[in-house]
TORFIVO-767661 format. One line per field, with one value per residue: y, z, x of N, C-alpha, C, O, CB in turn; residue in one letter; residue number from 1. Coordinates in pm, whole numbers, plus 50000, padded with zeros to 5 digits. Glycine has a CB too. Layout:
n.v	(Y,...)
n.w	(Z,...)
n.u	(X,...)
ca.v	(Y,...)
ca.w	(Z,...)
ca.u	(X,...)
c.v	(Y,...)
c.w	(Z,...)
c.u	(X,...)
o.v	(Y,...)
o.w	(Z,...)
o.u	(X,...)
cb.v	(Y,...)
cb.w	(Z,...)
cb.u	(X,...)
rest	(A,...)
nr	(NUM,...)
***
This chain:
n.v	(52046,51860,51967,51935,51882,51804,51934,52184,52099,52009,52254,52369,52216,52259,52542,52523,52376,52575,52763,52633,52580,52841,52939,52766,52852,53134,53055,52913,53103,53285,53154,53140,52931,52928,52759,52574,52773,52867,52616,52590,52809,52755,52540,52673,52826,52616,52516,52715,52709,52463,52483,52671,52495,52316,52489,52566,52332,52200,52386,52513,52816,52930,52857)
n.w	(48068,48182,48388,48350,48561,48526,48327,48477,48712,48581,48475,48746,48823,48646,48701,48946,48902,48766,48959,49126,48974,48910,49158,49217,49005,49097,49322,49250,49095,49277,49423,49216,49012,48719,48494,48600,48634,48383,48276,48433,48367,48082,48113,48237,48035,47850,47963,47960,47689,47695,47908,47790,47549,47733,47833,47614,47487,47692,47858,47845,47720,47591,47729)
n.u	(62955,63241,63522,63869,64130,64387,64574,64605,64735,64968,65063,65115,65313,65509,65564,65647,65896,66022,66043,66236,66458,66540,66605,66823,66991,67040,67171,67396,67523,67586,67801,67979,67983,67965,67906,67703,67521,67443,67346,67105,66962,66916,66746,66529,66452,66385,66161,65957,65828,65713,65530,65367,65267,65118,64933,64799,64699,64558,64392,64093,64017,63789,63544)
ca.v	(51983,51835,52015,51855,51960,51739,52061,52287,52037,51990,52381,52397,52144,52334,52659,52476,52358,52723,52822,52553,52619,52988,52959,52699,52962,53244,53013,52873,53222,53343,53076,53150,52803,52967,52654,52534,52883,52862,52490,52630,52914,52702,52455,52739,52863,52506,52499,52813,52653,52342,52548,52713,52385,52253,52563,52571,52208,52175,52477,52573,52969,53002,52766)
ca.w	(48048,48300,48375,48381,48638,48489,48280,48590,48791,48499,48476,48872,48833,48558,48765,49069,48848,48716,49084,49169,48893,48925,49298,49189,48934,49179,49431,49180,49045,49405,49448,49107,48939,48599,48401,48638,48626,48234,48259,48504,48297,47960,48163,48261,47901,47782,48043,47925,47597,47754,47969,47690,47491,47820,47827,47479,47473,47801,47927,47739,47750,47547,47746)
ca.u	(63104,63329,63644,63978,64220,64542,64642,64632,64828,65102,65127,65143,65437,65606,65593,65734,66026,66083,66098,66337,66578,66575,66668,66937,67071,67102,67262,67515,67566,67633,67902,68063,67980,67894,67853,67570,67425,67402,67252,66988,66904,66869,66657,66419,66405,66316,66036,65864,65741,65649,65410,65276,65207,65027,64831,64723,64624,64476,64321,64012,63988,63671,63443)
c.v	(51958,51895,51940,51933,51904,51873,52162,52227,52034,52151,52431,52335,52218,52457,52622,52434,52484,52792,52770,52594,52746,52989,52891,52797,53065,53173,52978,53005,53291,53278,53070,53013,52866,52869,52602,52643,52872,52739,52543,52722,52844,52603,52550,52815,52752,52499,52597,52764,52535,52401,52600,52607,52324,52332,52569,52451,52180,52258,52553,52705,52999,52898,52853)
c.w	(48159,48283,48385,48444,48620,48429,48384,48667,48718,48496,48610,48883,48753,48626,48896,49010,48812,48844,49145,49100,48885,49074,49278,49101,49002,49275,49360,49117,49163,49439,49309,49021,48812,48510,48468,48622,48484,48230,48316,48421,48174,48001,48191,48120,47816,47841,48021,47810,47623,47824,47876,47611,47582,47815,47720,47465,47557,47862,47840,47798,47724,47593,47778)
c.u	(63186,63468,63767,64094,64372,64616,64686,64741,64976,65143,65175,65308,65552,65647,65692,65882,66101,66134,66232,66476,66624,66647,66816,67037,67136,67190,67388,67588,67655,67781,68008,68090,67894,67831,67713,67473,67361,67304,67121,66902,66843,66746,66527,66378,66325,66173,65924,65757,65664,65514,65303,65212,65098,64914,64745,64623,64522,64370,64237,63978,63840,63558,63307)
o.v	(52053,51879,51848,52030,51949,51915,52218,52297,52052,52174,52518,52393,52232,52486,52686,52462,52496,52861,52840,52632,52768,53051,52952,52812,53093,53236,53015,53002,53339,53352,52995,52988,52854,52888,52588,52618,52869,52756,52538,52707,52866,52590,52499,52859,52776,52478,52571,52774,52516,52360,52577,52623,52283,52281,52577,52460,52142,52208,52643,52714,53068,52853,52795)
o.w	(48237,48177,48464,48391,48687,48489,48375,48689,48779,48517,48613,48938,48794,48615,48932,49079,48826,48848,49199,49159,48856,49085,49315,49135,48986,49312,49415,49093,49147,49481,49308,48972,48808,48457,48394,48599,48471,48186,48241,48412,48153,47921,48167,48109,47739,47767,48058,47823,47571,47790,47883,47598,47530,47797,47734,47440,47519,47913,47768,47906,47799,47507,47798)
o.u	(63199,63529,63745,64146,64465,64715,64795,64840,65081,65262,65262,65402,65667,65766,65790,65980,66223,66236,66317,66578,66741,66752,66916,67154,67255,67289,67492,67708,67767,67871,68106,68200,67771,67721,67616,67354,67238,67190,67023,66780,66724,66653,66418,66263,66233,66077,65809,65635,65554,65403,65182,65090,64995,64803,64623,64503,64412,64271,64280,63920,63771,63483,63200)
cb.v	(52066,51684,52099,51787,51957,51592,52131,52317,51896,51910,52476,52326,51998,52370,52732,52337,52276,52831,52805,52409,52588,53095,52878,52567,53027,53336,52891,52764,53307,53310,52938,53207,52660,53035,52526,52486,53027,52840,52347,52695,53028,52627,52379,52832,52906,52369,52505,52936,52631,52261,52661,52798,52286,52235,52663,52566,52107,52153,52557,52487,53069,53039,52662)
cb.w	(47966,48324,48451,48261,48790,48351,48189,48688,48825,48323,48422,48975,48780,48421,48803,49150,48733,48637,49184,49140,48772,48913,49431,49116,48851,49254,49518,49065,48998,49528,49495,49159,49031,48524,48381,48775,48651,48126,48344,48633,48263,47878,48289,48385,47822,47801,48182,47881,47497,47867,48048,47605,47457,47955,47849,47353,47481,47884,47999,47696,47654,47378,47862)
cb.u	(63187,63342,63651,64020,64172,64539,64554,64503,64772,65080,65038,65023,65416,65546,65454,65657,66014,65959,65998,66296,66564,66430,66571,66897,66994,66994,67206,67474,67440,67520,67840,68188,67903,67975,67967,67567,67497,67538,67306,67025,67006,66991,66718,66444,66526,66394,66070,65943,65806,65755,65453,65340,65312,65074,64865,64828,64699,64549,64404,63882,64081,63672,63484)
rest	(M,K,R,S,Y,V,P,V,G,L,L,L,A,V,L,M,L,N,I,I,F,S,Q,Y,M,V,H,Q,Y,F,Y,Q,N,Y,T,N,T,I,I,A,A,V,I,N,V,I,L,F,P,I,A,L,I,I,Y,K,K,G,V,N,V,H,D)
nr	(1,2,3,4,5,6,7,8,9,10,11,12,13,14,15,16,17,18,19,20,21,22,23,24,25,26,27,28,29,30,31,32,33,34,35,36,37,38,39,40,41,42,43,44,45,46,47,48,49,50,51,52,53,54,55,56,57,58,59,60,61,62,63)
***
C-alpha cells in the first residue's frame, strides 16, 4: 500500500502555525498588548483539534 505524505505535510503546517502564534503571543504579552495575546492563545487552542482531526483521518497508525 502506498503511503500518502499529504497528512504529514498538513501536520507540519499546523505545527509551524502553532510555533508562529506562540511566539507572537509571547511577544505581545511582553509589550502588554493583552488583547492580541488572548487572540493568539485562542488561535493556538483552535489549532490543536484541527491537528487531531488531521492525524485521525490521515495518518494510519495500524498499518
